[in-house]
C-alpha positions in Angstrom: 12.2 -13.9 -11.5 13.9 -11.1 -9.2 15.5 -12.8 -5.9 13.6 -12.3 -2.6 14.7 -12.7 1.1 12.6 -14.9 3.2 10.7 -13.0 6.3 13.4 -12.8 9.0 10.3 -12.0 11.8 8.8 -15.2 13.6 5.6 -14.7 15.5 5.2 -14.8 18.9 4.9 -18.1 21.3 1.4 -18.2 22.3 -0.6 -20.8 23.3 -1.9 -23.3 20.6 -5.4 -22.1 21.3 -4.4 -18.5 21.1 -2.8 -18.4 17.4 -1.8 -14.9 16.2 -1.4 -13.9 12.2 1.9 -14.8 12.1 1.2 -18.7 12.7 -1.7 -18.5 10.4 -0.3 -16.8 7.3 0.6 -19.4 4.4 0.0 -22.3 6.5 -2.2 -23.7 3.6 -1.2 -21.7 0.7 -2.4 -23.6 -2.3 -4.4 -22.0 -4.0 -3.2 -18.5 -3.0 -5.6 -15.6 -2.4 -3.1 -13.1 -1.6 0.8 -12.5 -1.0 2.5 -10.0 0.9 5.9 -8.5 -0.5 8.3 -6.4 1.2 10.2 -3.5 -0.7 12.7 -2.0 1.3 13.4 1.5 -0.2 13.6 5.2 0.6 16.3 6.4 -2.1 13.4 8.3 -3.4 12.1 9.9 0.2 15.7 11.3 0.8 15.9 12.4 -3.2 12.5 14.2 -2.6 13.8 15.8 0.8 12.0 13.5 3.2 13.5 12.0 6.4 15.7 8.9 5.8 14.1 5.6 7.5 11.2 3.8 5.0 13.5 1.4 4.1 13.4 -0.6 7.7 9.6 -0.1 7.6 8.5 -3.8 6.1 10.1 -5.6 8.7 8.8 -3.4 11.7 5.3 -3.6 10.2 5.7 -7.6 10.1 6.7 -7.3 13.7 3.2 -5.8 14.7 1.1 -7.8 12.2 2.4 -11.2 13.2 1.6 -10.5 16.6 -2.1 -9.5 16.1 -5.1 -11.9 16.9 -7.2 -12.9 14.2 -10.5 -11.2 14.0 -12.7 -13.9 16.0 -16.0 -12.5 14.8 -14.9 -13.2 11.3 -14.7 -17.1 12.5 -13.1 -19.8 10.1 -13.5 -17.4 6.7 -10.9 -15.0 8.1 -8.5 -18.0 9.3 -9.2 -19.6 5.6 -8.0 -16.4 4.3 -4.7 -16.1 6.0 -3.9 -19.8 5.5 -4.2 -18.9 1.9 -1.9 -15.6 2.4 1.7 -16.1 2.0 4.4 -13.8 3.1 7.2 -14.0 0.2 9.7 -11.6 2.3 11.4 -8.7 1.0 12.6 -7.9 -2.3 16.5 -8.1 -2.5 18.3 -4.5 -2.3 20.2 -4.8 -5.6 20.8 -2.0 -8.2 19.2 1.8 -8.5 16.0 2.8 -7.5 14.7 2.3 -11.3 16.1 -1.2 -11.6 14.4 -2.2 -8.2 11.1 -0.7 -9.3 11.3 -2.6 -12.6 12.3 -5.8 -10.5 9.1 -5.3 -8.2 6.9 -4.8 -11.4 8.4 -8.2 -12.6 7.5 -9.9 -9.1 4.1 -8.5 -9.1 3.2 -9.2 -12.8 2.6 -13.1 -12.3 0.3 -12.6 -9.4 -1.7 -10.1 -11.0 -2.2 -12.6 -14.0 -3.5 -15.2 -11.6 -5.6 -12.5 -9.6 -3.9 -13.3 -6.6 -4.0 -10.1 -4.7 -0.5 -8.5 -3.8 0.0 -6.5 -0.9 3.1 -4.6 -0.8 4.7 -3.4 2.4 7.1 -0.3 1.4 9.1 1.5 1.7 8.7 5.2 0.6 6.2 6.1 -1.9 8.5 5.4 -4.9 7.1 1.8 -4.3 4.2 2.9 -6.0 5.4 3.0 -9.1 7.2 -0.1 -9.1 3.6 -1.4 -8.0 2.4 0.1 -11.1 4.7 -1.4 -13.2 3.4 -4.7 -12.3 0.4 -3.9 -14.6 2.5 -2.8 -17.4 4.3 -6.1 -17.2 1.0 -8.1 -17.1 -0.2 -5.8 -19.8 -3.3 -4.8 -18.0 -5.2 -1.4 -18.0 -5.4 -0.1 -14.4 -7.0 2.9 -12.2 -5.0 4.1 -9.3 -6.4 5.5 -6.0 -4.0 7.0 -3.8 -5.0 7.7 -0.2 -2.5 10.7 0.3 -1.8 14.1 1.6 0.0 15.0 -1.4 -0.7 14.3 -4.9 2.8 12.9 -6.0 2.7 14.0 -9.4 6.2 15.9 -9.2 8.6 15.7 -12.1 11.7 13.8 -12.1 14.4 15.2 -10.1 17.5 15.2 -12.5 16.0 12.7 -14.4 15.7 10.2 -11.6 12.4 8.9 -9.9 11.5 9.8 -6.3 9.0 9.4 -3.8 6.6 12.3 -5.2 7.1 11.4 -8.8 5.5 8.0 -9.0 1.8 9.0 -10.4 3.4 11.3 -13.0 5.5 8.3 -14.2 2.6 6.2 -14.3 0.2 8.4 -16.2 2.9 9.3 -18.8 4.3 5.5 -19.1 4.5 4.8 -22.9 2.0 1.7 -22.1 -0.6 3.6 -21.5 -2.3 1.1 -19.2 -2.9 3.9 -16.6 -6.6 4.4 -17.5 -7.5 7.1 -14.3 -5.8 8.5 -11.2 -7.8 9.6 -8.1 -5.9 11.0 -4.9 -8.0 11.3 -1.7 -6.7 13.0 1.5 -5.0 16.1 0.1 -3.8 18.8 2.4 -4.3 22.2 1.0 -1.1 23.4 2.7 0.9 20.5 0.9 -0.4 20.8 -2.7 0.4 22.9 -5.5 -1.8 24.1 -8.0 0.5 23.3 -10.7 0.0 19.7 -9.5 -4.0 19.8 -9.6 -3.9 21.2 -13.1 -1.7 18.4 -14.2 -4.4 16.3 -12.9 -7.1 18.2 -14.3 -5.4 17.8 -17.7 -5.0 13.8 -17.2 -8.7 13.4 -16.2 -8.4 12.5 -13.0 -9.7 13.6 -9.7 -9.0 14.5 -6.2 -10.9 15.2 -2.8 -9.3 17.2 0.1 -9.1 16.0 3.8 -11.8 17.8 5.0 -14.4 16.5 2.2 -13.8 12.7 3.4 -16.3 11.2 5.2 -17.5 7.6 5.3 -19.9 7.8 2.7 -17.6 9.7 0.5 -14.8 6.9 0.9 -17.5 4.5 0.1 -18.2 6.5 -3.2 -14.4 6.1 -3.9 -14.7 2.6 -4.5 -18.2 2.3 -5.6 -17.0 4.6 -8.8 -14.4 1.9 -9.8 -15.2 -0.1 -12.8 -12.0 -2.1 -13.4 -8.9 -3.4 -12.2 -7.4 -0.9 -9.3 -4.3 -0.9 -7.4 -4.7 1.2 -4.0 -1.9 2.9 -2.7 -2.0 4.1 1.1 0.6 6.5 2.1 0.4 6.9 5.9 1.3 10.6 5.9 -2.5 11.2 5.1 -3.0 10.4 8.6 -3.1 12.7 11.3 0.4 13.1 13.1 -0.9 12.6 16.5 -2.1 9.1 15.2 0.8 8.6 12.8 3.8 10.5 13.8 6.5 8.1 12.3 6.6 9.1 8.5 8.7 10.9 6.3 6.3 13.9 6.2 4.1 14.3 9.1 0.5 15.7 8.4 -1.1 18.4 10.9 -4.7 17.9 10.5 -4.6 14.9 8.7 -7.1 12.0 8.3 -8.6 10.6 11.6 -7.2 6.6 11.8 -10.9 5.1 12.0 -11.7 6.9 8.6 -8.3 5.7 7.5 -9.1 2.1 8.4 -12.5 2.1 6.9 -10.7 2.9 3.4 -8.6 0.1 4.1 -11.2 -2.4 4.6 -13.2 -1.1 1.7 -9.9 -1.8 -0.3 -9.7 -5.2 0.6 -13.5 -5.8 -0.1 -14.1 -4.0 -3.4 -14.1 -6.6 -6.0 -12.2 -4.2 -8.4 -9.3 -3.9 -6.1 -6.6 -6.2 -7.4 -3.8 -4.8 -5.5 -2.7 -2.8 -2.3 0.3 -1.1 -0.8 1.1 0.6 2.3 4.0 3.1 2.4 5.8 5.8 4.0 6.1 4.0 7.7 9.3 5.4 8.9 10.4 3.4 12.1 13.5 5.6 12.7 11.1 8.6 13.9 8.0 6.9 15.2 6.7 7.0 18.8 6.2 3.8 20.6 5.8 1.9 17.5 2.2 4.0 17.1 2.5 4.4 13.4 3.8 0.6 12.7 0.5 -0.7 14.7 -1.3 1.6 12.5 0.4 0.1 9.4 0.1 -3.3 10.7 -3.8 -2.8 11.4 -4.2 -1.4 7.9 -2.8 -4.4 6.4 -5.2 -6.5 8.4 -8.0 -4.5 7.5 -7.3 -5.1 4.0 -7.3 -8.7 4.9 -10.4 -8.7 6.6 -12.1 -7.1 3.5 -10.8 -9.8 1.1 -12.0 -12.3 3.6 -15.8 -10.9 3.4 -15.0 -10.2 -0.4 -14.0 -14.1 -0.7 -16.9 -15.2 1.2 -19.8 -13.4 -0.7 -18.2 -14.0 -4.1 
């Protein structure tokens, strides 16, 4: 198995009757319900012309997540899920981007086979291709649902992967295990006609930012029929609420709709794995985007708790 660095973040020192997520995570891991895995990568972002900094994201996200208070409205069911969710740490920084993406896929495959839900903390959006490789390694067909301001179906740059190529790579992977691709949250000023044509040619689908409502978000999940990986690119959120990303979005999604999409990802039985990407702590403002990223993870966990309770 690829080598991992244990989490370096500790939960805050609080009273015994005021536990935080960091105190409960992995307290009673067997059987595992979910795992957190950091992927500290930004090579693909820089290659694609984005701002460096996403490699620092997993630990900055953890700092915020570990200090959050468990949702008391969910009672013991939510605490139970947290105890059976283990933070595995970060995949070690060894080798080229392609090598590290393959290592991420190898790490995820065993969890996917066991139906443990991986939640990957990126990193740039090149994280998503390594995420997809977990399904290829597990020989499992998958649908991809991408919440993003950009389609990310660009060709390779000098035959090298980058943050904008993940889904073209997945759709063209020789395994053929990417069954369908959907992207929601597209910005018209950030989307090339050629990229839409590529998605059309692959029988994919897309939705624009101004088309999205809670009911449309719900329908994105209700239409899923098989194992699905969901990827959350924070640059889909309006830059007033998420300034700390590699490519800020003017007129992006409202954070309430974004968090609803995250909850539905956890709640949806077809969703087998999730990633959160493109947090850039170097350009964040008062950790505003880091808190949103952490709350995105918490919403996924809340949804997963409700899924498990009603199973």
